C-alpha positions as CSV (number, residue, x, y, z in Angstrom):
1,M,13.1,-19.5,18.5
2,T,11.7,-21.5,15.6
3,Q,11.5,-20.2,12.1
4,I,9.0,-21.7,9.7
5,E,9.2,-21.1,5.9
6,L,6.5,-21.7,3.4
7,L,8.9,-22.5,0.6
8,G,11.3,-25.4,0.4
9,E,14.9,-25.2,1.6
10,P,17.1,-23.3,-0.9
11,P,20.5,-24.6,-1.9
12,P,23.6,-23.7,0.1
13,A,25.2,-21.8,-2.8
14,R,23.9,-19.6,-5.5
15,P,22.4,-21.6,-8.4
16,D,23.6,-19.4,-11.3
17,D,21.2,-21.0,-13.7
18,V,18.3,-19.8,-11.6
19,T,19.6,-16.5,-10.1
20,P,22.5,-15.3,-12.2
21,W,24.6,-12.3,-11.1
22,P,23.6,-9.4,-10.5
23,R,20.2,-10.8,-9.3
24,W,19.8,-11.4,-5.5
25,P,21.1,-15.0,-5.1
26,M,18.6,-17.7,-4.1
27,K,20.6,-19.5,-1.5
28,L,20.3,-20.7,2.1
29,R,21.1,-17.9,4.6
30,T,21.4,-18.4,8.3
31,S,20.7,-15.5,10.7
32,Y,22.5,-14.9,13.9
33,A,19.4,-16.0,15.9
34,L,19.5,-19.4,14.3
35,K,23.3,-19.6,14.8
36,E,22.7,-19.1,18.5
37,G,20.4,-22.1,18.8
38,G,17.2,-21.5,16.9
39,E,15.5,-24.0,14.7
40,R,13.9,-23.7,11.3
41,S,11.7,-25.9,9.1
42,F,10.9,-25.5,5.5
43,S,7.8,-26.3,3.4
44,I,5.4,-25.4,6.3
45,S,2.0,-23.8,5.7
46,T,0.4,-22.1,8.8
47,T,-3.3,-22.9,9.0
48,R,-4.3,-21.1,12.2
49,F,-3.4,-19.9,15.6
50,S,-5.1,-20.9,18.8
51,G,-5.0,-19.7,22.4
52,N,-7.0,-18.2,25.3
53,D,-8.0,-14.7,26.3
54,G,-6.4,-13.1,23.2
55,R,-3.0,-14.8,23.8
56,V,-1.5,-17.3,21.3
57,A,-0.8,-20.7,22.8
58,E,-0.3,-22.8,19.6
59,I,0.5,-22.5,16.0
60,H,-1.2,-25.1,13.7
61,C,0.4,-26.0,10.4
62,R,0.8,-28.5,7.6
63,R,3.8,-29.8,5.8
64,T,3.8,-28.8,2.1
65,P,6.5,-30.8,0.4
66,A,5.3,-30.4,-3.2
67,C,3.3,-27.2,-3.4
68,P,2.9,-24.5,-0.8
69,V,-0.6,-23.6,-1.9
70,R,-1.9,-27.2,-1.6
71,P,-1.0,-28.5,1.9
72,G,-0.6,-32.2,2.1
73,C,-3.3,-34.3,3.7
74,G,-2.5,-35.9,7.0
75,T,0.5,-33.7,7.7
76,E,-1.2,-31.5,10.4
77,E,1.0,-30.5,13.3
78,S,0.7,-28.0,16.2
79,H,3.4,-26.5,18.3
80,P,3.3,-24.4,21.5
81,A,3.9,-20.7,21.0
82,D,4.2,-17.7,23.3
83,L,4.8,-15.1,20.6
84,V,4.3,-15.2,16.8
85,L,6.1,-12.7,14.6
86,L,5.1,-12.6,10.9
87,A,8.0,-11.7,8.6
88,M,6.8,-11.7,5.0
89,G,8.4,-10.4,1.9
90,F,7.1,-7.3,0.1
91,L,6.4,-7.6,-3.6
92,G,5.0,-4.2,-4.0
93,P,1.7,-2.4,-3.5
94,E,-1.5,-3.8,-4.9
95,A,-2.0,-1.9,-8.2
96,E,-5.8,-2.1,-7.9
97,L,-5.8,-0.4,-4.5
98,L,-3.6,2.5,-5.7
99,D,-5.9,2.9,-8.7
100,Q,-9.0,3.0,-6.5
101,L,-7.3,5.6,-4.3
102,Q,-6.2,7.5,-7.4
103,V,-2.6,7.4,-6.2
104,E,0.0,8.0,-9.0
105,R,2.6,5.3,-9.5
106,D,6.3,5.5,-10.3
107,A,8.1,3.5,-12.9
108,R,8.5,0.6,-10.5
109,G,4.8,0.5,-9.7
110,N,5.2,1.9,-6.2
111,A,3.2,5.0,-5.0
112,A,4.9,8.0,-6.5
113,A,5.8,9.9,-3.3
114,G,8.2,12.7,-3.9
115,R,9.1,14.5,-0.6
116,Y,7.2,11.7,1.1
117,L,3.8,12.7,-0.2
118,T,1.6,10.8,-2.7
119,S,-0.6,12.4,-5.3
120,A,-3.7,11.7,-3.1
121,D,-4.6,13.7,-0.1
122,G,-4.2,11.8,3.2
123,F,-1.8,9.1,1.9
124,L,1.8,9.4,2.9
125,R,4.6,7.0,2.1
126,R,4.7,4.2,4.6
127,G,6.8,4.9,7.6
128,M,6.9,8.6,7.0
129,R,3.8,9.8,8.7
130,G,5.7,12.1,11.0
131,A,8.0,13.5,8.3
132,A,5.4,15.3,6.2
133,S,1.7,16.1,6.1
134,R,-0.8,17.5,3.6
């Protein structure tokens, strides 16, 4: 298993000046998969996947030491891949989409979904499709 991260490597301990308590600490964490022999690389921007017959064979990327949105020139790499899993953080729903769909929002900006129903017909809270219907 190889894990690639868009951002740079975080520090090994909580930098209190950047993430003071009680905020979630920005620090290096190692999952059990990595402890069992996986590898990880930081400051990597995936540029594309390639393969044959609908199967991934390679992941193409660039090193991004300074800024993740401006990959460095001449740092292109490719690595063999049998399976690619995308694990991305969730920062909340797109406000414009909820507005277009006329879905009411709660105080945190999420779809207001009491009893797993939103204010718009046909839109249930993610992961709860089997729990309720309109």
